[in-house]
C-alpha positions in Angstrom: 0.0 0.2 0.0 1.4 3.5 -1.0 1.5 6.2 1.8 -0.1 9.4 2.0 2.7 11.4 0.8 3.1 8.5 -2.2 -0.4 8.7 -3.4 0.0 11.7 -5.9 0.0 12.4 -9.2 3.4 14.3 -10.5 2.2 13.7 -13.8 -1.1 13.5 -16.1 -0.1 9.8 -16.3 0.1 8.5 -12.4 -1.9 5.3 -12.5 -0.3 2.3 -11.4 -1.6 -0.9 -11.2 -0.3 -3.1 -8.6 -0.5 -6.8 -8.1 0.8 -8.5 -5.1 1.7 -12.4 -4.7 -1.7 -13.3 -3.1 -3.1 -12.2 -6.6 -4.5 -9.2 -5.1 -4.6 -5.8 -7.0 -5.0 -2.1 -6.4 -5.2 0.9 -8.4 -3.0 3.7 -6.9 -2.1 7.3 -8.3 1.6 7.6 -7.9 4.4 10.4 -9.5 7.6 9.0 -10.7 9.4 10.2 -8.0 7.3 7.8 -5.6 7.5 5.2 -7.8 11.3 5.8 -7.7 11.4 5.4 -4.1 9.1 2.5 -4.0 11.3 0.6 -6.9 14.8 1.8 -6.5 14.7 1.9 -10.0 16.7 4.9 -11.3 15.0 7.8 -13.4 16.8 7.0 -16.6 15.3 3.4 -16.6 11.7 4.5 -15.5 12.1 6.9 -18.8 12.9 4.0 -20.7 10.3 1.9 -19.0 7.5 4.8 -19.8 8.8 5.2 -23.6 8.7 2.4 -26.1 11.9 1.3 -25.7 12.0 -2.6 -25.4 13.4 -3.6 -22.2 14.6 -7.1 -20.3 16.9 -6.3 -17.2 17.4 -6.9 -13.7 18.5 -3.9 -11.0 19.2 -3.7 -7.7 15.4 -4.3 -6.6 13.5 -4.9 -9.6 13.2 -6.9 -12.9 12.1 -4.6 -15.7 10.1 -5.8 -18.5 8.8 -3.7 -21.9 8.0 -6.2 -24.4 4.9 -6.4 -26.6 1.9 -5.9 -24.6 3.7 -6.5 -21.4 4.9 -3.6 -19.5 6.0 -4.3 -16.0 8.0 -3.8 -13.3 8.5 -6.6 -10.8 9.8 -6.4 -7.0 10.2 -9.2 -4.3 6.7 -9.3 -3.4 4.3 -7.2 -6.3 4.0 -6.2 -10.1 3.8 -2.8 -10.7 1.8 -1.9 -14.2 1.8 1.7 -15.6 -1.9 2.2 -16.4 -1.5 3.3 -20.1 -5.1 2.8 -21.0 -4.0 0.3 -23.6 -7.0 -2.3 -24.0 -4.6 -5.2 -24.3 -3.2 -4.4 -20.5 -6.3 -5.3 -18.2 -6.5 -8.9 -19.8 -2.6 -9.6 -19.4 -3.0 -8.3 -15.9 -5.9 -10.7 -15.3 -4.1 -13.6 -16.7 -0.8 -13.0 -14.7 -2.9 -12.9 -11.6 -4.4 -16.0 -12.5 -0.7 -17.3 -13.1 0.5 -16.2 -9.7 -2.4 -18.0 -7.9 -2.2 -20.9 -9.8 1.4 -21.4 -8.8 0.8 -20.0 -4.8 -2.3 -22.9 -4.5 0.6 -25.4 -6.7 3.4 -24.5 -4.3 1.2 -24.6 -0.9 -0.3 -27.9 -1.8 0.9 -31.2 0.1 1.2 -32.8 -3.5 4.6 -34.2 -3.9 4.0 -33.6 -7.1 3.7 -29.8 -6.7 5.7 -27.7 -8.9 8.9 -26.2 -7.2 8.4 -23.3 -5.3 10.1 -20.2 -6.9 10.8 -16.9 -5.6 7.6 -14.5 -6.5 9.8 -12.6 -9.0 10.4 -15.5 -10.9 6.9 -16.8 -11.2 6.0 -13.1 -12.0 8.7 -13.1 -14.8 7.8 -16.4 -16.1 4.4 -15.0 -16.6 5.2 -12.2 -18.5 7.6 -14.2 -20.6 5.1 -16.6 -21.4 2.1 -14.0 -22.4 4.9 -12.2 -24.8 6.1 -15.5 -26.4 2.6 -17.1 -26.7 0.9 -14.1 -28.2 3.7 -13.7 -30.9 4.0 -17.7 -32.0 0.0 -17.7 -31.9 0.0 -14.6 -34.4 2.8 -16.3 -36.4 0.8 -19.5 -37.0 -2.2 -17.6 -38.0 -0.3 -15.7 -40.4 1.6 -18.9 -41.7 -1.9 -20.5 -42.5 -3.1 -17.2 -44.3 0.1 -17.2 -46.2 0.0 -20.9 -47.5 -3.9 -20.4 -48.1 -3.6 -17.1 -50.0 -0.7 -18.5 -52.0 -2.3 -22.0 -52.9 -5.3 -19.6 -54.7 -2.7 -17.1 -56.6 -4.2 -16.0 -59.7 -3.7 -12.6 -61.5 -6.9 -11.8 -59.4 -6.4 -8.2 -58.3 -7.9 -8.6 -54.8 -6.3 -11.8 -54.4 -3.1 -10.0 -55.0 -3.9 -7.6 -52.4 -4.5 -9.8 -50.3 -1.1 -11.6 -50.2 0.3 -7.7 -50.5 -1.2 -7.1 -46.9 0.0 -10.3 -45.7 3.7 -9.4 -46.4 3.3 -6.2 -44.7 1.9 -8.5 -41.9 4.7 -11.0 -42.1 7.4 -8.2 -41.8 5.9 -6.4 -39.1 5.5 -9.9 -37.0 9.0 -10.7 -38.2 10.4 -7.5 -36.5 8.5 -8.1 -33.2 9.6 -11.6 -33.0 13.4 -10.8 -33.7 13.3 -7.8 -31.1 12.3 -10.4 -28.5 14.6 -12.7 -29.4 17.3 -10.4 -29.7 16.9 -9.3 -26.0 16.7 -12.6 -24.5 19.7 -13.6 -26.5 21.3 -10.4 -25.0 20.5 -11.5 -21.4 21.9 -15.1 -22.1 25.0 -13.6 -23.0 25.2 -11.3 -19.7 25.8 -13.6 -16.1 25.8 -10.1 -14.2 22.5 -9.1 -15.4 20.7 -12.2 -15.0 22.4 -12.4 -11.5 20.8 -9.1 -10.8 17.3 -10.8 -11.2 18.0 -12.9 -8.1 16.0 -10.2 -5.9 14.7 -12.5 -3.1 18.2 -14.1 -2.9 19.9 -10.4 -2.8 17.5 -9.3 -0.1 17.9 -12.5 2.1 21.7 -12.0 2.0 21.3 -8.3 2.4 22.7 -7.5 -1.3 26.0 -9.2 0.0 27.8 -10.8 -3.2 27.4 -14.6 -3.3 30.5 -16.7 -3.6 31.7 -17.5 -6.9 30.3 -20.9 -7.1 26.9 -20.4 -5.9 26.4 -17.5 -7.8 27.5 -19.3 -11.0 24.8 -22.4 -10.2 22.1 -19.8 -9.7 22.8 -18.4 -13.3 23.1 -21.5 -14.8 19.5 -22.2 -13.7 18.1 -19.1 -14.8 20.0 -19.3 -17.9 17.8 -22.5 -18.6 15.0 -20.5 -18.0 15.6 -17.8 -20.4 17.0 -20.5 -23.1 13.6 -22.0 -23.2 11.9 -18.5 -24.5 14.8 -18.0 -26.8 14.4 -21.2 -28.5 10.6 -20.9 -28.5 11.2 -17.3 -30.6 14.3 -18.4 -32.6 11.8 -21.2 -34.2 9.1 -19.0 -34.5 11.5 -16.8 -36.3 12.9 -19.5 -38.6 9.4 -20.5 -39.5 8.7 -16.9 -40.4 11.4 -16.6 -42.7 10.3 -19.9 -44.9 7.1 -18.6 -45.5 
């Protein structure tokens, strides 16, 4: 809960939606200074987050992601969404809420087959990347089907040729979007330091102290496998698009 001082609007774009580890949501008004105090996010990174820059990075107290329709600041206990008013934001927030609740229920279960308990930041990040990659993969599959259908019916008919032209425009656009996400994941996979920054809970528990070289390497390798799965998914989608 933001205190009285933080519940203020420094700009005309001060609404934020907060989603915590219990799946509870709250809409608050907060200026940029309040958000920086709450998250520890530097002003430069917050400006990038609020712009159209594609972001996937770890900072001292947060993980920041701005890819496709997913625009979130993740902490050890909550996810902050800038209420931009885009129609795609609300459905995603509810998807992530359901994702977090499922994981919370499964991890609390006495069932020995229950999924591994993960720190909240990784549960939230997993849900964010799942949403990004699933949307792109589904759009690519739909476009692939439309492309094959249009080419099968290829004639000199003007309407059909126009349909193919529109499909090719969409193909270029979605290829650029998939490439952007793939590149962000690839860059992160090559940056062990940035991945280590994403262990927010462990840094908090250890007071921000540096881990031993061995422990840190093992942690990064675990997270690297997590990101590699999504990288492979986007890489495969990109290859399919390039073959159309």
